[in-house]
C-alpha positions in Angstrom: -34.0 196.6 -210.1 -32.5 199.3 -208.2 -35.0 201.2 -205.6 -34.1 204.7 -205.3 -34.7 206.6 -202.1 -37.0 209.5 -202.7 -35.5 212.8 -201.1 -37.4 215.5 -199.5 -37.4 218.7 -201.8 -35.3 221.3 -200.3 -38.3 223.5 -200.2 -39.9 221.5 -197.8 -36.8 221.0 -195.7 -36.4 224.9 -195.4 -40.1 225.0 -194.4 -39.5 222.5 -191.6 -36.5 224.3 -190.4 -38.5 227.6 -190.2 -41.5 225.7 -188.3 -38.9 224.1 -185.9 -37.3 227.6 -185.1 -41.0 229.2 -184.8 -42.0 226.2 -182.4 -39.1 227.0 -180.1 -39.8 230.7 -180.3 -43.5 230.3 -179.5 -42.6 228.1 -176.4 -40.3 230.7 -175.2 -42.8 233.5 -175.6 -45.6 231.3 -173.8 -43.2 230.7 -170.9 -42.4 234.5 -170.6 -46.0 235.6 -170.7 -46.9 232.9 -168.2 -44.2 234.1 -165.8 -46.1 237.8 -165.9 -49.4 235.9 -165.3 -47.9 234.1 -162.3 -46.8 237.3 -160.8 -50.3 238.9 -161.3 -51.9 235.9 -159.5 -50.2 236.9 -156.2 -50.9 240.7 -156.8 -54.6 239.7 -157.5 -54.7 237.9 -154.2 -53.4 240.8 -152.2 -56.0 243.0 -153.9 -58.8 240.5 -153.0 -57.8 240.4 -149.3 -56.8 244.2 -148.6 -59.4 246.7 -148.1 -59.3 250.5 -146.9 -59.3 249.4 -143.2 -56.1 247.1 -143.7 -52.7 248.0 -144.7 -50.3 245.4 -145.9 -46.8 245.0 -144.4 -44.0 242.7 -145.4 -42.6 240.6 -142.6 -40.5 238.3 -144.6 -40.4 237.0 -148.4 -43.6 234.8 -147.9 -45.0 236.3 -144.6 -47.2 239.6 -144.5 -49.3 241.3 -142.0 -52.6 242.9 -142.4 -52.6 245.8 -139.9 -56.1 247.5 -139.5 -57.4 250.7 -137.9 -58.2 249.0 -134.6 -54.6 248.3 -133.8 -51.7 245.8 -134.5 -52.9 243.4 -131.8 -55.7 242.3 -134.1 -53.7 242.2 -137.1 -54.1 239.4 -139.6 -51.5 237.4 -141.3 -50.9 236.5 -144.9 -48.7 233.5 -145.8 -47.9 231.3 -148.8 -47.1 227.6 -149.1 -46.6 224.7 -151.6 -47.2 221.1 -151.7 -46.4 218.5 -154.2 -49.1 216.3 -156.0 -49.4 214.0 -158.6 -48.6 216.2 -161.5 -46.3 218.8 -159.7 -46.2 221.8 -157.3 -49.3 223.7 -156.2 -49.2 227.0 -154.4 -51.6 228.4 -152.1 -52.2 231.9 -150.4 -53.9 232.0 -147.0 -55.0 234.6 -144.4 -55.0 233.8 -140.8 -56.7 235.8 -137.9 -54.4 237.1 -135.1 -55.5 233.9 -132.9 -54.3 231.6 -135.7 -57.5 230.5 -137.3 -57.6 229.9 -141.1 -59.9 232.6 -142.7 -59.0 232.6 -146.4 -57.5 230.1 -148.8 -56.7 230.6 -152.5 -55.3 228.5 -155.1 -52.4 230.7 -156.8 -50.9 228.2 -159.0 -50.9 224.5 -159.7 -49.0 222.0 -161.9 -51.3 219.3 -160.8 -53.4 217.3 -163.2 -56.8 219.2 -163.3 -59.0 216.3 -162.9 -57.4 215.4 -159.6 -57.8 218.9 -158.2 -61.6 219.1 -159.3 -62.2 216.0 -157.4 -61.0 217.7 -154.0 -62.9 220.6 -154.9 -66.0 218.6 -155.6 -65.5 217.0 -152.2 -65.1 220.4 -150.4 -61.6 220.0 -149.1 -60.8 223.5 -149.0 -64.0 224.5 -147.2 -63.1 221.7 -144.6 -59.7 223.5 -143.7 -61.5 226.7 -143.0 -62.0 227.8 -139.4 -59.1 225.2 -138.1 -56.5 226.6 -135.8 -52.8 226.4 -136.6 -51.7 225.6 -133.2 -51.6 222.1 -134.2 -50.9 220.6 -137.9 -53.9 220.2 -140.1 -55.4 216.7 -140.5 -58.0 215.7 -143.2 -59.0 212.6 -144.6 -57.5 211.9 -148.0 -59.8 212.2 -151.0 -60.3 208.7 -152.6 -58.8 208.8 -156.2 -57.1 212.0 -155.4 -55.1 211.0 -152.4 -51.8 212.7 -153.5 -53.6 216.0 -154.4 -55.4 216.2 -151.1 -52.2 215.6 -149.3 -50.5 218.3 -151.3 -53.2 220.8 -150.5 -53.0 219.9 -146.9 -49.3 220.2 -146.8 -49.2 223.6 -148.9 -51.7 225.1 -146.1 -49.5 223.7 -143.3 -46.4 225.2 -144.9 -48.1 228.6 -145.2 -49.3 228.2 -141.5 -45.7 227.4 -140.3 -44.5 231.0 -141.0 -47.4 232.3 -138.9 -46.7 229.7 -136.2 -43.3 230.8 -135.9 -44.1 234.7 -135.6 -47.0 234.3 -133.1 -46.2 231.0 -131.2 -42.5 230.7 -131.7 -42.6 227.2 -133.2 -42.7 225.2 -136.4 -44.6 221.9 -137.0 -44.5 221.1 -140.8 -41.8 218.9 -142.1 -39.6 219.9 -144.9 -39.8 217.6 -147.8 -37.2 217.4 -150.5 -37.8 216.2 -154.2 -35.3 213.3 -153.5 -37.8 211.8 -151.2 -40.3 211.1 -153.9 -38.1 208.6 -155.7 -39.5 205.1 -155.3 -39.0 201.6 -156.2 -41.2 202.2 -159.3 -38.5 204.7 -160.6 -35.9 201.7 -160.4 -38.3 199.4 -162.2 -38.4 202.0 -165.0 -34.7 202.0 -165.5 -34.5 198.4 -165.3 -37.3 197.7 -167.8 -36.0 200.3 -170.1 -32.5 198.8 -170.1 -34.2 195.4 -171.0 -36.3 196.9 -173.8 -33.0 198.5 -175.3 -31.5 194.9 -175.2 -34.5 193.3 -176.7 -34.8 195.7 -179.5 -31.0 195.3 -180.4 -30.8 191.4 -180.0 -30.8 189.0 -182.7 -32.5 186.2 -180.8 -35.1 184.0 -182.4 -37.2 184.6 -179.3 -37.3 188.4 -179.7 -40.9 188.6 -180.5 -41.9 186.6 -177.4 -39.6 188.6 -175.2 -41.0 191.9 -176.5 -44.6 190.7 -175.7 -43.5 189.8 -172.2 -42.1 193.1 -171.6 -45.1 194.8 -173.0 -47.2 192.7 -170.6 -45.0 193.7 -167.6 -45.0 197.3 -168.6 -49.0 197.5 -168.9 -49.4 195.8 -165.6 -46.9 198.1 -163.8 -46.8 201.3 -165.5 -50.3 201.1 -166.7 -53.0 199.6 -164.4 -50.9 199.7 -161.2 -49.5 203.3 -161.3 -50.7 204.9 -164.6 -47.2 206.2 -165.3 -47.2 206.6 -168.8 -45.6 209.8 -170.0 -47.7 212.4 -172.2 -47.6 215.8 -173.6 -47.9 217.0 -170.1 -44.8 215.2 -169.0 -43.1 216.7 -172.0 -44.0 220.0 -170.8 -43.0 219.5 -167.2 -39.6 218.2 -168.4 -39.1 221.3 -170.7 -40.2 223.9 -168.1 -38.5 222.3 -165.1 -41.6 221.3 -162.9 -39.9 218.2 -162.0 -37.2 220.4 -160.2 -39.6 221.5 -157.6 -40.7 218.0 -157.1 -43.5 215.6 -158.4 -45.1 212.7 -156.5 -44.3 210.5 -159.3 -41.0 210.7 -161.2 -41.6 207.5 -163.3 -43.1 209.1 -166.3 -40.2 211.8 -166.4 -37.6 209.0 -166.2 -39.3 207.0 -169.1 -39.4 210.3 -171.1 -35.8 211.2 -170.5 -34.5 207.7 -171.5 -36.6 207.8 -174.5 -35.0 211.0 -175.6 -31.4 209.8 -175.1 -32.4 206.8 -177.0 -33.9 208.9 -179.9 -30.8 210.8 -180.3 -28.5 207.9 -180.2 -30.6 205.5 -182.6 -33.3 207.7 -184.1 -36.0 205.4 -182.7 -38.3 205.4 -179.7 -38.0 202.0 -177.9 -40.7 203.0 -175.5 -43.4 203.0 -178.0 -42.4 199.5 -179.3 -41.7 197.7 -176.0 -43.0 199.7 -173.1 -46.0 201.7 -173.8 -49.1 200.3 -171.9 -51.7 201.9 -174.1 -49.9 200.7 -177.4 -50.0 197.3 -175.7 -53.7 197.5 -175.2 -54.2 198.6 -178.7 -52.2 195.7 -180.0 -54.5 193.2 -177.9 -57.7 194.6 -179.3 -56.1 194.2 -182.7 -55.5 190.7 -182.1 -59.1 190.1 -181.0 -60.9 191.9 -183.9 -58.2 191.0 -186.6 -57.5 194.6 -187.2 -55.6 195.7 -190.2 -53.1 198.4 -190.7 -54.6 201.7 -191.9 -54.0 202.2 -195.6 -54.4 205.9 -195.0 -51.1 207.8 -195.0 -52.2 211.5 -195.3 -49.9 214.4 -194.4 -52.6 215.5 -192.0 -51.9 212.6 -189.5 -48.3 213.7 -189.7 -48.9 217.6 -189.0 -52.0 217.5 -187.0 -50.3 215.8 -183.8 -47.4 218.3 -184.2 -49.7 221.2 -184.1 -51.7 219.7 -181.3 -48.7 219.0 -179.3 -47.1 222.5 -179.8 -50.6 224.1 -178.8 -50.8 222.0 -175.6 -47.0 222.8 -174.6 -47.6 226.4 -175.2 -50.8 226.6 -173.0 -49.1 224.5 -170.4 -46.2 227.0 -170.3 -48.5 230.0 -170.3 -50.7 228.7 -167.3 -47.7 227.1 -165.7 -49.6 223.8 -165.6 -48.7 221.4 -168.4 -51.1 218.7 -166.6 -54.1 220.9 -167.1 -54.1 220.5 -170.8 -54.4 216.8 -171.4 -55.8 215.1 -174.4 -54.3 211.6 -174.0 -56.9 208.9 -172.8 -54.3 207.2 -170.5 -56.2 208.4 -167.4 -59.5 207.0 -168.5 -58.0 203.8 -169.8 -56.0 202.8 -166.8 -57.7 204.7 -163.7 -61.2 206.1 -165.0 -59.8 209.5 -164.3 -60.5 212.5 -166.6 -63.5 214.5 -168.2 -66.3 213.5 -170.5 -64.3 214.2 -173.6 -61.6 212.0 -172.7 -64.0 209.3 -171.8 -65.7 209.7 -175.3 -62.2 209.6 -177.0 -61.0 206.7 -174.9 -64.2 204.6 -176.1 -63.7 205.7 -179.8 -60.2 204.6 -179.8 -61.0 201.3 -178.0 -63.5 200.5 -180.8 -61.6 201.7 -183.6 -58.6 199.3 -182.5 -60.8 196.3 -183.1 -60.7 197.3 -187.0 -57.6 199.5 -187.3 -54.2 198.5 -185.9 -53.0 201.1 -183.3 -55.2 203.9 -184.4 -54.0 206.3 -181.6 -50.4 205.7 -182.3 -51.0 206.6 -186.0 -53.3 209.6 -185.5 -52.9 211.5 -182.3 -50.2 210.3 -180.3 -47.6 213.2 -179.2 -44.8 210.8 -178.9 -44.4 210.4 -182.6 -44.6 214.3 -183.1 -41.9 214.7 -180.4 -39.7 211.8 -182.0 -40.0 213.6 -185.6 -39.0 216.9 -183.9 -35.8 215.4 -182.2 -34.8 213.3 -185.2 -35.1 216.4 -187.7 -33.1 218.7 -185.6 -30.6 216.2 -184.7 -29.9 215.6 -188.5 -30.1 219.4 -189.1 -27.3 220.1 -186.6 -25.2 217.2 -187.9 -25.7 218.7 -191.4 -24.5 222.2 -190.2 -21.6 220.6 -188.4 -20.2 218.7 -191.2 -20.7 221.5 -193.4 -18.6 223.8 -191.2 -16.0 221.0 -190.9 -15.7 220.7 -194.7 -15.3 224.4 -195.0 -12.5 224.3 -192.3 -10.7 221.4 -194.1 -11.1 223.2 -197.4 -9.6 226.5 -195.8 -6.8 224.3 -194.3 -5.9 222.7 -197.8 -6.1 226.0 -199.5 -3.5 227.9 -197.1 -0.4 225.7 -198.2 -1.4 226.4 -201.8 -1.7 230.1 -201.3 1.6 230.2 -199.4 3.3 228.5 -202.2 2.0 230.5 -204.8 2.9 233.8 -203.0 6.5 232.3 -202.5 6.7 231.6 -206.4 5.5 235.0 -207.1 8.0 236.4 -204.7 11.0 234.5 -206.3 10.0 235.4 -209.7 10.2 239.2 -208.7 13.4 238.8 -207.3 
């Protein structure tokens, strides 16, 4: 008995092509509108700090002077600085008095994970920096559970103060940090484990299953409970929009994502899901405990809903210039108890469902499947277009000699 592979109707393929192009168009529009919004945030900051008594004068691209009616000797200084947190760069604007005291601090933009930043706001870190003098570097105790974010905020203010220190006191104190300084041993471990995962998935060893279990265990301990370095929709947004270029405190998710994309283009499969995903490993363990079964439901809703959800998330991240602010994955709660109440409820639901249904997150909401489908579809589409053009070129090449011989024959007959 021969089993014929069912073909997707041409109408569905055309619809998917249209939706693919539309998705890219929406991302570009969201990114463009987000750029206008970012420019407005600085303008709104200027409007907030200026009044009729003061006039704003530009000293350098990131340094301004507020000159009042009482004279230039009592002028205030306005400057901007940035720091790199867990999710990416954050930028602050600050106002300093003529003597170098911090008078106002305002967050202008942030690619940082919102739950981390909310934690430093709750601990009143910004208020603790008000009133400090810029003659020395700022020092505040790191906030437990948001160490990288509090350090980034402190560094951003210190960088803003450095321009004023140079103008008023003639020296600088903050150290210049390059993105390369954020590469750590964990990034090297990501490269090594991914290479091992590729080998395990392509080997024909009889111990393949055991090796894959060992790999998942190591990945869960290292990228899950130790560092919470799983890549997510926010990582996809950060990679697409280039937030990693300005620097992030943890490059491991970006490395794993980039390697996954390369492997998908080569082999149409995501080795990360099979051998490295910590949350997938946790679901598999729970499935063993509860003797869970694979879900019998294969509805189109569970294919298209994650795709729409991912597109909305990426568009919002592009518009607000903060991919990490729109997180719907339960990874933070599962491995670090970081996240809002809705993520906590979602995590509990997935954990309980994993006892009955095998990998419920992977089968319903995971954005990685949506990303994989998008990349594979467009790869095949591009390949079809290229093959079609190549076929047309060969047909033209074959037709040219025939046409030439026919013209030569006609010419001889006329003679």
